[in-house]
PAZAPA-4460 file (N, C-alpha, C; in steps of 0.05 Angstrom, whole numbers, plus 32768, in hexadecimal, padded with zeros to 4 digits):
% residues 349
    n_x    n_y    n_z   ca_x   ca_y   ca_z    c_x    c_y    c_z   seq   type   mol
   87B4   8725   8529   87A2   8734   8518   878C   8723   850D     1      X     A
   878E   8709   8511   8779   86F7   8506   8775   86DF   8518     2      X     A
   875D   86D4   8518   8757   86BC   8528   8743   86AC   8518     3      X     A
   8740   8693   8521   872D   8681   8513   8724   866A   8524     4      X     A
   8712   865B   8519   8707   8644   8527   8701   862F   8513     5      X     A
   8709   8616   851A   8703   8600   8508   86F6   85E9   8517     6      X     A
   86E3   85DB   850A   86D5   85C5   8515   86D5   85AE   8501     7      X     A
   86E0   8596   850A   86E1   857F   84F8   86D3   8567   8505     8      X     A
   86C3   8559   84F5   86B5   8542   84FE   86BE   852A   84EE     9      X     A
   86C7   8514   84FC   86D0   84FC   84EE   86C0   84E5   84F8    10      X     A
   86B3   84D7   84E6   86A3   84C0   84EC   86AF   84A7   84E0    11      X     A
   86BC   8495   84F0   86C8   847D   84E4   86B2   846B   84D9    12      X     A
   86B8   845F   84C2   86A5   844C   84B5   86AE   842F   84B7    13      X     A
   86C9   842B   84B8   86D4   8410   84BB   86E5   840E   84D4    14      X     A
   86FF   8416   84D3   8710   8415   84EA   8706   8428   8500    15      X     A
   8703   841E   8518   86FA   842F   852E   86DC   8434   852F    16      X     A
   86CD   8427   851D   86B0   842B   851D   86A2   8415   852E    17      X     A
   868C   841C   8539   867C   8409   8548   8680   840C   8566    18      X     A
   866B   8406   8575   866B   8409   8592   8680   83F7   859F    19      X     A
   8683   83DE   8595   8695   83CB   85A2   86B2   83D6   85A2    20      X     A
   86BA   83E2   858C   86D5   83EC   8589   86D9   8406   8599    21      X     A
   86C6   8418   8596   86C9   8433   85A3   86C8   8431   85C1    22      X     A
   86BA   841D   85CC   86B8   841B   85E9   86CC   8407   85F5    23      X     A
   86DE   83FC   85E3   86F1   83E9   85ED   8703   83F3   8603    24      X     A
   870F   840B   8601   8720   8415   8617   8711   8417   8631    25      X     A
   86F8   8420   8630   86E9   8423   8649   86E3   8408   8655    26      X     A
   86DC   83F4   8645   86D6   83D9   864F   86F0   83CC   865A    27      X     A
   8706   83D1   864D   8720   83C6   8657   8727   83D2   8672    28      X     A
   8722   83EC   8675   8728   83F9   868E   8716   83EE   86A5    29      X     A
   86FC   83EA   869F   86EA   83DF   86B3   86F2   83C2   86BA    30      X     A
   86FA   83B2   86A7   8702   8397   86AD   871C   8397   86BD    31      X     A
   872E   83A9   86B7   8747   83AB   86C7   8741   83B2   86E4    32      X     A
   872E   83C4   86E8   8727   83CC   8703   871A   83B5   8712    33      X     A
   8709   83A5   8704   86FC   838E   8710   8711   8379   8718    34      X     A
   8725   8375   8707   873B   8362   870E   874A   836C   8727    35      X     A
   874F   8386   8728   875D   8391   873F   874D   838E   8758    36      X     A
   8733   8392   8757   8722   838E   876E   8722   8371   8777    37      X     A
   8722   835E   8764   8723   8342   876B   873D   833B   8778    38      X     A
   8753   8347   876E   876D   8342   877B   876E   834C   8797    39      X     A
   8762   8363   879B   8761   836E   87B7   8750   835C   87C9    40      X     A
   873A   8352   87BF   8729   8340   87CF   8739   8326   87D6    41      X     A
   8748   831B   87C2   8757   8303   87C8   876D   8309   87DC    42      X     A
   877A   8320   87DA   878F   8327   87EE   8784   832A   880A    43      X     A
   876D   8338   880C   8761   833C   8826   8757   8322   8832    44      X     A
   874C   8311   8821   8743   82F6   882A   875A   82E6   8836    45      X     A
   8771   82E7   8828   8788   82D9   8832   8791   82E3   884D    46      X     A
   8791   82FE   8850   8799   830A   8869   8786   8302   887F    47      X     A
   876C   8302   887A   8759   82FA   888E   875D   82DD   8896    48      X     A
   8763   82CC   8882   8768   82B0   8888   8780   82AD   8899    49      X     A
   8796   82BC   8893   87AE   82BA   88A3   87A9   82C1   88C0    50      X     A
   8799   82D6   88C4   8792   82DE   88DF   8781   82C9   88EE    51      X     A
   876E   82BE   88DF   875D   82A8   88EB   876E   8290   88F2    52      X     A
   8780   8288   88E0   8791   8271   88E5   87A4   8277   88FD    53      X     A
   87AE   828F   88FF   87BF   8296   8916   87B0   8296   8930    54      X     A
   8797   82A0   892F   8786   82A0   8947   8780   8284   8950    55      X     A
   877B   8272   893E   8775   8256   8946   878E   8248   894F    56      X     A
   87A5   824F   8944   87BE   8244   894E   87C2   824E   896B    57      X     A
   87BB   8267   8971   87BD   8271   898C   87AA   8262   899E    58      X     A
   8792   825D   8995   877F   824D   89A5   878A   8231   89AA    59      X     A
   8796   8225   8996   87A1   820A   8999   87B7   820A   89AD    60      X     A
   87C9   821F   89AC   87DF   8220   89BF   87D5   8224   89DB    61      X     A
   87C0   8235   89DF   87B5   8238   89FA   87A9   821E   8A04    62      X     A
   879B   8210   89F3   878F   81F6   89FB   87A4   81E2   8A02    63      X     A
   87BA   81E2   89F2   87D0   81CF   89F8   87DC   81D4   8A13    64      X     A
   87DF   81ED   8A1A   87E9   81F4   8A35   87D7   81E9   8A4A    65      X     A
   87BC   81ED   8A46   87A9   81E3   8A5A   87AA   81C5   8A5C    66      X     A
   87AB   81B7   8A45   87AC   819A   8A46   87C6   8190   8A53    67      X     A
   87DC   819D   8A4E   87F5   8196   8A5A   87F5   819A   8A79    68      X     A
   87E9   81B0   8A81   87E6   81B5   8A9E   87D4   81A0   8AAB    69      X     A
   87BE   8199   8A9D   87AD   8184   8AA8   87BB   8169   8AAB    70      X     A
   87CB   8162   8A96   87DA   8149   8A97   87EE   814A   8AAE    71      X     A
   87FB   8161   8AB2   880E   8164   8AC8   87FF   8161   8AE3    72      X     A
   87E7   816D   8AE5   87D8   816A   8AFD   87D0   814D   8B03    73      X     A
   87C9   813E   8AEE   87C2   8122   8AF3   87DB   8112   8AFC    74      X     A
   87F2   8119   8AF1   880A   810B   8AF9   8811   8111   8B16    75      X     A
   880E   812A   8B1E   8813   8131   8B3A   87FF   8123   8B4D    76      X     A
   87E6   8122   8B45   87D2   8114   8B55   87D9   80F6   8B58    77      X     A
   87E3   80EA   8B42   87EB   80CE   8B43   8802   80CB   8B57    78      X     A
   8814   80DE   8B57   882B   80DC   8B6A   8821   80DE   8B87    79      X     A
   880E   80F0   8B8B   8803   80F2   8BA6   87F5   80D9   8BAF    80      X     A
   87E6   80CC   8B9D   87D8   80B3   8BA3   87ED   809D   8BAA    81      X     A
   8803   809D   8B9B   8817   8088   8BA0   8825   808D   8BBB    82      X     A
   8829   80A6   8BC2   8835   80AC   8BDC   8823   80A1   8BF3    83      X     A
   8809   80A4   8BEF   87F6   809A   8C03   87F7   807B   8C04    84      X     A
   87FA   806F   8BEC   87FB   8052   8BEB   8815   8048   8BF7    85      X     A
   882B   8058   8BF3   8845   8051   8BFF   8842   8052   8C1E    86      X     A
   8835   8068   8C27   8831   806A   8C44   8821   8054   8C50    87      X     A
   880F   8049   8C3F   87FE   8033   8C48   880C   8018   8C44    88      X     A
   8824   8018   8C38   8832   7FFF   8C34   8828   7FEF   8C1D    89      X     A
   8819   7FFB   8C0B   880D   7FEB   8BF5   881E   7FED   8BDC    90      X     A
   8830   8001   8BDB   8840   8005   8BC3   885D   800A   8BCC    91      X     A
   8870   7FFF   8BBC   888C   8003   8BC2   8894   801F   8BBC    92      X     A
   88A8   8029   8BCB   88B0   8045   8BC9   88BC   804B   8BAD    93      X     A
   88CA   8038   8BA2   88D8   803D   8B88   88C4   803E   8B71    94      X     A
   88AB   8037   8B76   8897   8038   8B60   8890   8055   8B57    95      X     A
   8896   8068   8B69   888F   8084   8B62   88A3   8090   8B4E    96      X     A
   88B9   8082   8B49   88CD   808C   8B36   88C1   8090   8B1A    97      X     A
   88B0   807D   8B12   88A3   807F   8AF8   8891   8097   8AF7    98      X     A
   8883   809D   8B0D   8871   80B4   8B0E   8881   80CE   8B0D    99      X     A
   8897   80CF   8B1C   88A7   80E7   8B1C   88B3   80ED   8B00   100      X     A
   88BA   80D7   8AF2   88C4   80DB   8AD7   88AE   80E5   8AC5   101      X     A
   8896   80DB   8AC9   887F   80E4   8AB9   8879   8102   8ABF   102      X     A
   887B   8109   8AD9   8877   8126   8AE0   888B   8137   8AD2   103      X     A
   88A4   812F   8AD1   88B9   813F   8AC3   88B2   8141   8AA6   104      X     A
   88A8   812C   8A9A   88A0   812D   8A7E   8889   8140   8A79   105      X     A
   8876   8140   8A8B   885F   8152   8A89   8867   816F   8A8D   106      X     A
   887A   8174   8A9F   8884   818F   8AA3   8892   8199   8A8A   107      X     A
   88A1   8187   8A7D   88AD   818F   8A63   8898   8195   8A4E   108      X     A
   8883   8186   8A4D   886D   818B   8A3A   8860   81A6   8A40   109      X     A
   885D   81AD   8A59   8851   81C7   8A60   8863   81DD   8A56   110      X     A
   887D   81DB   8A5A   888F   81F0   8A51   888F   81F3   8A33   111      X     A
   888E   81DD   8A25   888D   81DE   8A08   8873   81EB   89FF   112      X     A
   885D   81E4   8A0C   8843   81F0   8A04   8843   820E   8A09   113      X     A
   884E   8217   8A1F   8850   8233   8A25   8861   8242   8A11   114      X     A
   8877   8235   8A08   8888   8242   89F4   887A   8245   89DA   115      X     A
   886B   8230   89D2   885B   8231   89B9   8846   8246   89BB   116      X     A
   883A   8249   89D3   8826   825E   89D7   8831   827A   89D3   117      X     A
   8849   827E   89DD   8856   8299   89DA   885C   829E   89BD   118      X     A
   8865   828A   89AE   886A   828D   8992   8851   8293   8982   119      X     A
   883B   8285   8989   8822   828A   897B   8817   82A6   8981   120      X     A
   881B   82AF   8999   8812   82CA   89A0   8821   82DF   8990   121      X     A
   883B   82DC   898C   884A   82EF   897C   8841   82F0   895F   122      X     A
   883B   82D8   8954   8832   82D7   8938   8817   82E6   8935   123      X     A
   8806   82E2   8949   87EC   82EF   8948   87EF   830E   894A   124      X     A
   8800   8317   895C   8804   8334   8960   8811   8340   8947   125      X     A
   8822   8332   8939   882F   833C   8921   881A   833F   890B   126      X     A
   8808   832C   8908   87F3   832E   88F3   87E0   8344   88F9   127      X     A
   87DB   834A   8913   87C9   835F   891A   87D6   837A   891C   128      X     A
   87F1   837B   8916   8800   8393   8917   87FE   83A1   8933   129      X     A
   8800   8391   8948   87FF   839B   8963   881B   8399   8970   130      X     A
   881F   83A7   8985   8837   83A6   8994   883C   8389   899E   131      X     A
   8854   837F   899A   885A   8363   89A1   8858   835E   89BF   132      X     A
   8858   8373   89CF   8855   8370   89EB   8838   8370   89F4   133      X     A
   8826   8373   89E1   8809   8375   89E8   87FF   8359   89F2   134      X     A
   87F3   8358   8A0A   87E7   833F   8A13   87CF   8338   8A03   135      X     A
   87CF   8321   89F7   87B8   8319   89E6   87B2   82FB   89EC   136      X     A
   8798   82F5   89EC   8790   82DA   89F3   8776   82D3   89E2   137      X     A
   8776   82BC   89D7   875E   82B3   89C9   8748   82AC   89DD   138      X     A
   8732   82BA   89DB   871C   82B7   89EF   8707   82A3   89E7   139      X     A
   8707   829A   89CE   86F3   8288   89C4   86F9   826B   89CE   140      X     A
   86E5   825A   89CD   86E9   823E   89D2   86E7   822F   89B7   141      X     A
   86F4   8218   89B6   86F4   8209   899D   86D9   81FA   899A   142      X     A
   86C8   8206   898A   86AE   81FA   8984   86AD   81F4   8966   143      X     A
   86AA   81DB   895F   86AB   81D3   8943   8690   81C8   893B   144      X     A
   8685   81D3   8925   866D   81C9   8919   8672   81C0   88FD   145      X     A
   8663   81AC   88F4   8668   81A2   88D9   865C   81B3   88C4   146      X     A
   866B   81B7   88AE   8661   81C5   8897   8658   81B1   8882   147      X     A
   863E   81B2   887B   8633   81A0   8867   8633   81AE   884C   148      X     A
   8644   81A6   883A   8644   81B2   881F   864D   819D   880B   149      X     A
   8640   819B   87F4   8648   8188   87E0   865A   8195   87CB   150      X     A
   8667   8185   87BB   867A   818F   87A8   866D   81A1   8792   151      X     A
   8655   8199   878A   8648   81A8   8775   8641   81C4   877E   152      X     A
   8636   81C6   8796   862F   81E0   87A1   8648   81F1   87A5   153      X     A
   865D   81E5   87B0   8676   81F4   87B5   8682   81FE   879B   154      X     A
   8681   81EE   8786   868C   81F6   876C   867C   820D   8760   155      X     A
   8662   820C   8763   8650   8221   8759   8656   823C   8767   156      X     A
   865A   823B   8781   8661   8253   8791   867C   825E   8788   157      X     A
   868F   824C   8785   86AB   8254   877E   86AB   8261   8762   158      X     A
   869C   8257   874F   869C   8262   8734   8690   827E   8734   159      X     A
   867F   8284   8748   8672   829F   874A   8681   82B2   875C   160      X     A
   8692   82A8   876E   869E   82BA   8782   86BC   82B9   8784   161      X     A
   86C9   82A4   877A   86E6   82A1   877E   86F6   82B6   876E   162      X     A
   8705   82C7   877B   8712   82DE   876E   8725   82D5   8757   163      X     A
   8736   82C1   875C   8749   82B9   8748   873C   82AE   872F   164      X     A
   8727   829F   8733   8718   8294   871C   870A   82AA   870D   165      X     A
   86FD   82BC   871B   86EF   82D2   870D   8703   82E4   86FF   166      X     A
   871A   82E8   870A   872F   82F8   86FD   8737   82EC   86E2   167      X     A
   8739   82D1   86E2   873F   82C3   86C9   872A   82C7   86B4   168      X     A
   8711   82C7   86BB   86FC   82CD   86A8   86FD   82E9   869D   169      X     A
   8703   82FC   86AF   8705   8318   86A6   871D   831C   8694   170      X     A
   8733   830E   8699   874B   8310   8688   8745   8305   866C   171      X     A
   8735   82F0   866B   872D   82E5   8651   871C   82F9   8642   172      X     A
   870B   8307   8650   86FB   831C   8643   870C   8333   8639   173      X     A
   8720   833A   8648   8733   834F   8640   8742   8347   8627   174      X     A
   874A   832D   8625   8758   8324   860E   8746   8325   85F5   175      X     A
   872D   831F   85F8   871A   8320   85E1   8717   833D   85D8   176      X     A
   8715   8350   85EA   8713   836C   85E2   872C   8375   85D4   177      X     A
   8744   836D   85DE   875D   8375   85D1   875E   8369   85B5   178      X     A
   8754   8351   85B1   8754   8345   8596   8741   8355   8584   179      X     A
   872B   835E   858E   8719   836E   857E   8726   8388   8575   180      X     A
   8734   8395   8587   8743   83AE   8581   8758   83A8   856C   181      X     A
   8767   8392   8570   877D   838C   855D   8772   8386   8541   182      X     A
   875B   8378   853F   874F   8373   8525   8745   838C   8519   183      X     A
   873B   839F   8529   8731   83B8   851F   8748   83C8   8512   184      X     A
   8760   83C7   851E   8777   83D6   8513   877E   83CD   84F7   185      X     A
   8777   83B4   84F0   877E   83AA   84D6   876A   83B3   84C0   186      X     A
   8755   83C0   84C7   8741   83C9   84B3   874B   83E2   84A4   187      X     A
   873E   83E7   848E   8743   8400   8480   8737   8417   8490   188      X     A
   8745   842D   8490   873B   8445   849E   872A   8456   848B   189      X     A
   8710   8451   848A   86FE   8460   847A   86ED   8471   848C   190      X     A
   86EF   848C   8489   86E1   849E   849B   86D3   84B4   848B   191      X     A
   86BC   84BB   8494   86AE   84D3   848A   86B8   84EB   8499   192      X     A
   86C2   84FF   848A   86CD   8517   8496   86BD   852F   848D   193      X     A
   86B6   8540   84A0   86A8   8559   849A   86B3   856E   84AD   194      X     A
   86B6   8587   84A2   86C1   859C   84B2   86B9   85B8   84A9   195      X     A
   86BC   85CB   84BA   86B6   85E7   84B4   86CC   85F8   84C1   196      X     A
   86D5   860D   84B3   86E9   861F   84BE   86DF   863B   84BB   197      X     A
   86E6   864C   84CE   86DF   8669   84CE   86F8   8678   84D4   198      X     A
   86FE   868C   84C4   8716   869D   84C7   870E   86BA   84C8   199      X     A
   8719   86C9   84DB   8713   86E6   84DD   872D   86F6   84DD   200      X     A
   872D   870B   84CB   8744   871C   84C9   873C   8738   84D3   201      X     A
   8749   8741   84E8   8741   875A   84F5   874E   8773   84E8   202      X     A
   8760   876F   84D4   876D   8786   84C8   8769   8787   84AA   203      X     A
   8752   877D   84A1   874D   877F   8485   8744   879C   847D   204      X     A
   8743   87A1   8464   873C   87BD   845A   8720   87C4   8463   205      X     A
   870E   87B0   8462   86F2   87B5   8469   86EC   87B1   8486   206      X     A
   8700   87B1   8497   86FC   87AC   84B4   86FF   878E   84BA   207      X     A
   86F1   8785   84CD   86F2   8769   84D4   86E5   8759   84BE   208      X     A
   86F4   8746   84B3   86EB   8735   849D   86EA   8718   84A6   209      X     A
   86D3   870B   84A2   86D0   86F0   84AB   86C9   86DE   8493   210      X     A
   86D7   86C8   8491   86D3   86B5   847A   86CC   8699   8485   211      X     A
   86BD   868A   8476   86B5   866F   847E   86BB   865C   8467   212      X     A
   86C1   8644   846E   86C3   862F   845A   86BC   8614   8468   213      X     A
   86B2   8601   8459   86AB   85E7   8463   86B2   85D2   844F   214      X     A
   86B3   85B9   8459   86BA   85A3   8447   86AF   8589   8452   215      X     A
   86AB   8576   8441   86A4   855A   8447   86B3   8548   8435   216      X     A
   86B7   852F   843E   86C5   851C   842E   86CA   8501   843C   217      X     A
   86D8   84F0   842F   86E0   84D6   843A   86FE   84D4   843D   218      X     A
   8706   84C9   8453   8723   84C4   8458   8728   84A6   8456   219      X     A
   873C   849E   8447   8742   8482   8443   875F   847D   8449   220      X     A
   8765   846A   845B   8780   8461   8460   8780   8443   845F   221      X     A
   8792   8438   844E   8794   841B   844A   87AE   8411   8456   222      X     A
   87AE   8401   846B   87C7   83F6   8476   87D3   83E2   8463   223      X     A
   87EA   83E8   8458   87F7   83D6   8445   8813   83CF   8450   224      X     A
   8819   83B6   8454   8833   83AD   845C   883A   83B4   8479   225      X     A
   8826   83B9   848A   882B   83C0   84A6   882B   83A6   84B6   226      X     A
   8844   839C   84BB   8846   8382   84C9   883D   8384   84E6   227      X     A
   883F   839C   84F2   8838   839F   850E   881A   8399   8513   228      X     A
   8809   83A0   84FF   87ED   839A   8502   87E7   837C   8503   229      X     A
   87F4   836E   84F1   87F0   8351   84F0   87FC   8344   850A   230      X     A
   8813   834E   8513   881E   8344   852B   880C   8348   8543   231      X     A
   8800   8360   8544   87EE   8366   855A   87D6   8353   855A   232      X     A
   87CB   834D   8542   87B4   833B   8540   87BC   831F   8548   233      X     A
   87D3   8315   8540   87DC   82FA   8547   87E1   82F8   8565   234      X     A
   87ED   830D   8570   87F2   830D   858D   87D8   830D   859D   235      X     A
   87C5   831D   8594   87AB   831F   85A2   879C   8304   85A0   236      X     A
   879D   82F8   8588   8790   82DE   8584   879C   82C9   8596   237      X     A
   87B7   82C9   8597   87C5   82B6   85A8   87BE   82B9   85C5   238      X     A
   87BC   82D3   85CE   87B5   82D8   85EA   8799   82CF   85F0   239      X     A
   8786   82D2   85DD   876B   82C8   85E1   876B   82AA   85E5   240      X     A
   877A   829C   85D4   877B   827E   85D6   8788   8276   85F0   241      X     A
   879D   8284   85F8   87AB   827E   8612   8798   8282   8629   242      X     A
   8789   8298   8629   8776   829E   863F   8760   8289   8640   243      X     A
   8758   827F   8628   8744   826A   8628   874F   8251   8636   244      X     A
   8768   824A   8630   8774   8233   863E   8777   8238   865C   245      X     A
   877F   8251   8663   8782   8258   867F   8767   8255   868E   246      X     A
   8752   825E   867F   8737   825C   868B   872E   8240   8690   247      X     A
   8733   822E   867C   872C   8212   867F   873D   8205   8695   248      X     A
   8757   820D   8696   8768   8202   86AB   8760   820B   86C6   249      X     A
   8757   8225   86C8   874F   8230   86E2   8736   8221   86EC   250      X     A
   8723   821B   86D9   870B   820C   86E1   8712   81F0   86EB   251      X     A
   8724   81E3   86DC   872B   81C8   86E4   8739   81C8   8700   252      X     A
   874B   81DC   8703   8759   81DE   871D   8746   81E5   8734   253      X     A
   8732   81F6   872D   871E   81FD   8742   870E   81E4   874A   254      X     A
   8706   81D4   8736   86F7   81BC   873C   8707   81A9   874D   255      X     A
   8721   81A6   8747   8733   8195   8756   8736   819F   8773   256      X     A
   873A   81B9   8776   873D   81C4   8791   8723   81C1   87A2   257      X     A
   870C   81C5   8795   86F3   81C3   87A3   86EF   81A6   87AB   258      X     A
   86F4   8193   8799   86F1   8177   879F   8703   816F   87B7   259      X     A
   871C   8177   87B5   872F   8170   87CB   8726   817D   87E5   260      X     A
   871E   8196   87E4   8717   81A4   87FD   86FE   8198   880A   261      X     A
   86E9   8193   87FA   86D1   8188   8806   86D6   816C   8811   262      X     A
   86E4   815B   8801   86EA   8141   880B   86FC   8141   8824   263      X     A
   8710   8153   8823   8721   8155   883B   8712   815F   8853   264      X     A
   86FF   8171   884F   86EF   817B   8866   86DF   8165   8872   265      X     A
   86D2   8154   8861   86C3   813E   886C   86D5   8129   887A   266      X     A
   86ED   8125   886F   86FF   8112   887C   8708   811D   8897   267      X     A
   870E   8137   8899   8716   8143   88B2   8700   8141   88C7   268      X     A
   86E7   8143   88BE   86D1   8141   88D2   86CF   8125   88DD   269      X     A
   86D3   8111   88CC   86D3   80F5   88D5   86EA   80F0   88E8   270      X     A
   8701   80FB   88E2   8718   80F9   88F4   8713   8106   890E   271      X     A
   8705   811D   890E   86FF   812B   8926   86EC   811A   8938   272      X     A
   86D8   810E   892B   86C6   80FD   893B   86D4   80E5   8947   273      X     A
   86E7   80D9   8938   86F5   80C2   8942   8708   80CB   8959   274      X     A
   8716   80E2   8955   8728   80EB   896A   8719   80F2   8984   275      X     A
   8700   80FD   8981   86F0   8103   8998   86E8   80E9   89A7   276      X     A
   86E2   80D4   8998   86DB   80BB   89A5   86F3   80AE   89B2   277      X     A
   870A   80B0   89A5   8722   80A5   89B1   8729   80B4   89CB   278      X     A
   8726   80CE   89CB   872C   80DE   89E3   8719   80D7   89FA   279      X     A
   8700   80D4   89F4   86EC   80CD   8A09   86F2   80B2   8A14   280      X     A
   86F9   809F   8A03   86FF   8084   8A0C   8719   8083   8A1C   281      X     A
   872C   8094   8A14   8746   8095   8A23   8742   80A0   8A3F   282      X     A
   8731   80B4   8A41   872B   80BF   8A5C   871D   80AA   8A6D   283      X     A
   870A   809C   8A61   86FC   8087   8A71   870F   8071   8A79   284      X     A
   8720   8069   8A66   8733   8054   8A6C   8746   805C   8A83   285      X     A
   874F   8075   8A83   8761   807E   8A98   8752   8080   8AB3   286      X     A
   8739   8089   8AB2   8729   808A   8ACB   8725   806F   8AD7   287      X     A
   871F   805B   8AC6   871B   8040   8AD0   8735   8035   8ADC   288      X     A
   874C   803B   8ACE   8765   8031   8AD8   876D   803D   8AF3   289      X     A
   8766   8057   8AF6   876B   8064   8B10   875B   8056   8B27   290      X     A
   8742   804F   8B21   8732   8041   8B34   873E   8026   8B3B   291      X     A
   8749   8019   8B27   8756   7FFF   8B2B   876F   8002   8B3C   292      X     A
   877E   8019   8B37   8796   801E   8B47   878F   8021   8B65   293      X     A
   877A   8030   8B69   8772   8034   8B85   876A   801A   8B93   294      X     A
   8760   8007   8B82   8759   7FED   8B8D   8770   7FDA   8B8E   295      X     A
   8788   7FE3   8B85   879F   7FD2   8B85   87A0   7FBE   8B6E   296      X     A
   8791   7FC4   8B59   8790   7FB1   8B42   879D   7FBC   8B29   297      X     A
   87AC   7FD1   8B2B   87BA   7FDC   8B14   87D6   7FE6   8B1E   298      X     A
   87E5   7FF1   8B0B   8800   7FFA   8B11   8805   8016   8B06   299      X     A
   881A   8023   8B11   8821   803E   8B07   8828   803D   8AEA   300      X     A
   8836   8028   8AE1   883D   8026   8AC5   8824   8027   8AB3   301      X     A
   880F   8019   8ABB   87F7   8018   8AAC   87EA   8034   8AAB   302      X     A
   87EA   8041   8AC2   87DD   805C   8AC4   87ED   8070   8AB2   303      X     A
   8807   806F   8AB3   8818   8081   8AA3   8813   807B   8A85   304      X     A
   8811   8062   8A7E   880C   805B   8A62   87F1   8065   8A59   305      X     A
   87DD   8062   8A69   87C2   806C   8A61   87C2   808A   8A61   306      X     A
   87D1   8097   8A73   87D3   80B4   8A73   87E0   80BE   8A59   307      X     A
   87F4   80B0   8A4F   8800   80B7   8A36   87EC   80B4   8A1F   308      X     A
   87DC   809F   8A20   87C7   809B   8A0B   87B3   80B2   8A0C   309      X     A
   87AB   80BB   8A23   8798   80D1   8A25   87A4   80EB   8A1B   310      X     A
   87BD   80F0   8A22   87CB   8108   8A18   87CC   8109   89FA   311      X     A
   87D3   80F2   89EE   87D4   80F0   89D1   87B9   80F4   89C4   312      X     A
   87A4   80E8   89D1   8789   80EB   89C7   877F   8108   89C8   313      X     A
   8786   8116   89DE   877E   8132   89E1   878C   8143   89CB   314      X     A
   87A6   813E   89C7   87B4   814D   89B2   87A8   8147   8996   315      X     A
   87A2   812E   8991   8796   8127   8977   877B   8134   8973   316      X     A
   876B   8135   8988   8750   8142   8986   8753   8160   8982   317      X     A
   8765   816C   8990   876A   8189   898C   8773   818F   8970   318      X     A
   8786   8180   8966   8790   8184   894B   877A   8180   8936   319      X     A
   8769   816C   893B   8753   8166   8928   8740   817E   8928   320      X     A
   873A   818A   893E   8728   81A1   893F   8734   81B8   8930   321      X     A
   874D   81BF   8935   875A   81D5   8927   875C   81D0   8909   322      X     A
   8762   81B7   8902   8765   81B0   88E5   874A   81B4   88D7   323      X     A
   8734   81AC   88E4   871A   81AF   88D7   8712   81CC   88D4   324      X     A
   8717   81DC   88E9   8711   81F9   88E7   8722   8206   88D2   325      X     A
   873B   81FF   88D0   874D   820A   88BB   8743   8203   88A0   326      X     A
   873B   81EA   889D   8731   81E0   8883   8718   81EF   887A   327      X     A
   8706   81F6   888E   86EF   8205   8887   86F6   8221   887E   328      X     A
   870A   822D   888C   8713   8248   8884   871F   8248   8868   329      X     A
   872F   8233   8862   873B   8230   8848   8726   822D   8832   330      X     A
   8711   821E   8839   86FB   821B   8826   86ED   8236   8820   331      X     A
   86EA   8246   8835   86DE   8261   8831   86EF   8272   881E   332      X     A
   870A   8270   8821   871C   827E   880F   8719   8273   87F3   333      X     A
   8718   8259   87F0   8716   824D   87D6   86FC   8254   87C8   334      X     A
   86E6   8256   87D7   86CC   825D   87CC   86C9   827A   87C7   335      X     A
   86DB   828A   87D2   86DA   82A7   87CF   86C5   82B4   87E1   336      X     A
   86BF   82A8   87F8   86AA   82B3   880A   86B6   82B9   8825   337      X     A
   86D0   82BB   8827   86DC   82C0   8841   86D3   82DB   884D   338      X     A
   86D3   82F0   883D   86CB   830A   8847   86AE   830A   884E   339      X     A
   869D   82FE   883E   8681   82FD   8844   867B   82ED   885E   340      X     A
   868A   82D8   8862   8686   82C7   887A   868C   82D7   8893   341      X     A
   869F   82E9   8892   86A7   82F9   88A9   869B   8316   88A7   342      X     A
   8688   831A   8895   867A   8333   8892   868D   834A   888F   343      X     A
   86A0   8347   887D   86B4   835B   8876   86AD   8366   885A   344      X     A
   86AB   8380   8858   86A5   838D   883E   86BD   839F   8836   345      X     A
   86C3   839F   881D   86D9   83B0   8812   86CD   83CA   8807   346      X     A
   86DB   83E0   880D   86D3   83F9   8803   86D7   83FA   87E4   347      X     A
   86C4   8407   87D7   86C6   840B   87BA   86D4   8426   87B5   348      X     A
   86E8   8426   87A4   86F7   843E   879E   86EE   844A   8783   349      X     A
***
């Protein structure tokens, strides 16, 4: 038989007043979303790195099989040369025992390389979520180019792009906003209140009767003896100080990682250059020794020894190439540019 409508306006003057306090929940939500996006970027970057590392391991395994087959081929060629020398009466028949033993060793190395290749292929297929029976082969060739970057430039890029470091900065900002909210809760609640009410009675003597009233005033609430407010302020202040320490620690750790990564990258490049020179010299040394053998001025033992040196040099050079490429990929992850380097973009939700 009656209905009404009321409208009340409350304007905080102390607690809850001001743009910084009223927009705190929105800013916290935005910061949380930014942290989540950074975590997603870090996770995707790690996945991309794992796939790149698995792919290069597959390339390494394929190359090791090729090198082992080439070494086996050289051993077989040496055996054939010795058989010709035996037929010519220039070499004793028992001298081929060393070569046959070396051939058996090379055959074992081929089998080991093939087994490692099969294992690397399975790891790659698992990361790509493909059927484990899928035939897959790395089609690229190992081409290594030097990356010229100094520590100062790398640190500057990492401070602007590295997800974990940026997340630490955002968490510090969140802690500061929470402290602001906690301090605001400790203020007096002084608010200007104004309102208007309208009431209508449909069964009055004079028919439908409508009445109005309005009011204005001040509301005052004083928190007295509320320990929870003080505890919230202390906890928020402690969290701000902790986040400041975390931020300083993150920067120091980032500088250390950048320094180690850049220095390690330069060291790996020097090792790669040295291993390349050793491999080239080992090949030349073996070629010269083969010529000396044909002239009767060398022995099978010397050839087998130089062959082992070449095989070790080839393995060292291959490992140096893979290590340098992996170090470059790790530096991309550390700098936070892995996705950009591979032109990968994340969808915005």
